[in-house]
C-alpha positions in Angstrom: 11.3 31.8 -14.0 8.1 31.8 -15.4 4.6 30.5 -15.2 4.6 27.4 -17.6 7.7 25.9 -15.6 5.1 26.1 -12.3 2.9 23.8 -13.9 6.0 21.6 -16.4 5.2 18.5 -14.1 2.2 18.2 -14.9 2.2 19.0 -18.0 5.0 16.5 -19.3 2.9 14.0 -16.8 -0.6 15.0 -19.6 1.5 14.9 -22.9 3.8 11.7 -22.3 1.7 10.0 -21.5 -0.9 11.3 -24.5 2.5 10.3 -26.7 3.5 7.1 -25.1 1.6 5.8 -21.8 0.9 7.2 -18.4 3.6 5.0 -16.8 6.4 7.4 -18.7 4.1 10.4 -18.0 4.3 9.3 -14.2 7.9 9.1 -14.6 8.2 12.1 -17.5 6.4 14.6 -14.3 8.8 13.1 -11.5 12.0 14.2 -13.8 10.2 17.5 -14.0 9.3 18.0 -11.5 13.2 17.6 -9.9 14.5 20.4 -12.3 12.0 22.6 -10.7 13.4 21.5 -7.2 16.6 22.0 -8.1 16.2 25.6 -10.2 14.8 26.7 -7.0 18.4 25.9 -5.3 20.3 27.0 -8.1 19.0 30.4 -8.1 20.9 32.6 -6.4 19.1 34.1 -3.8 18.9 31.1 -2.2 15.3 31.4 -1.6 13.4 27.8 -0.6 10.8 26.2 -3.1 7.4 27.1 -2.2 5.1 24.4 -0.3 3.4 23.4 -3.8 6.6 22.4 -5.5 7.2 20.2 -3.2 4.2 18.5 -2.9 4.4 18.7 -6.7 7.9 16.7 -6.2 6.3 14.3 -3.0 3.4 13.4 -5.1 5.0 12.1 -8.2 8.3 10.6 -7.0 5.7 9.2 -4.5 3.4 8.1 -7.4 6.4 6.9 -10.1 7.7 5.0 -6.9 4.8 2.6 -6.3 4.4 2.1 -9.6 7.3 1.3 -10.6 8.2 -1.0 -7.8 4.5 -2.1 -6.2 3.3 -3.5 -9.1 -0.4 -1.7 -9.2 -2.7 -2.6 -11.4 -3.6 0.5 -12.2 -5.1 1.9 -15.8 -4.8 4.9 -17.6 -7.5 6.6 -16.2 -6.7 5.3 -12.3 -3.1 7.1 -12.5 -4.6 10.8 -14.1 -7.6 10.3 -11.4 -5.2 9.8 -9.2 -2.5 12.4 -10.5 -5.8 15.0 -10.8 -6.3 14.1 -6.8 -2.9 14.8 -5.4 -2.6 18.4 -7.2 -5.8 19.2 -5.7 -4.4 17.9 -2.8 -1.2 20.3 -3.8 -3.3 23.2 -4.2 -5.2 23.1 -1.3 -2.8 22.4 0.9 -0.8 25.1 -0.2 -3.7 27.8 0.3 -4.3 26.0 4.3 0.1 27.0 4.4 -0.6 29.7 3.6 1.5 30.0 0.1 -0.4 29.2 -2.0 0.4 29.6 -6.0 -0.7 31.8 -7.7 0.9 34.0 -10.5 2.6 36.2 -8.4 4.4 33.6 -7.1 5.0 31.5 -10.7 6.7 35.2 -11.9 8.7 34.8 -8.7 7.8 38.0 -7.2 7.7 39.0 -3.8 
């Protein structure tokens, strides 16, 4: 897995949000985060996903579910702020768990 695939959910969110709308961007990011987790479990080494990947999956899953079923009155800017704050919390949480998202981890090196 390359460095870009680490940030694929965020790139999917930004790209689809820009092209379509922020609600569709959340769904695209959720799908991208799901694919990223499936890549981890499909690898031959059977390595477990990093804390960052699990956190990103949970972030986009919860935001997409709440946005789809909760009927929030979020604007596109409000969704973007929630995603940015969530990403910051994911990065800080992975650092606190001593599994930071580094380039070495993004390349899948030990």
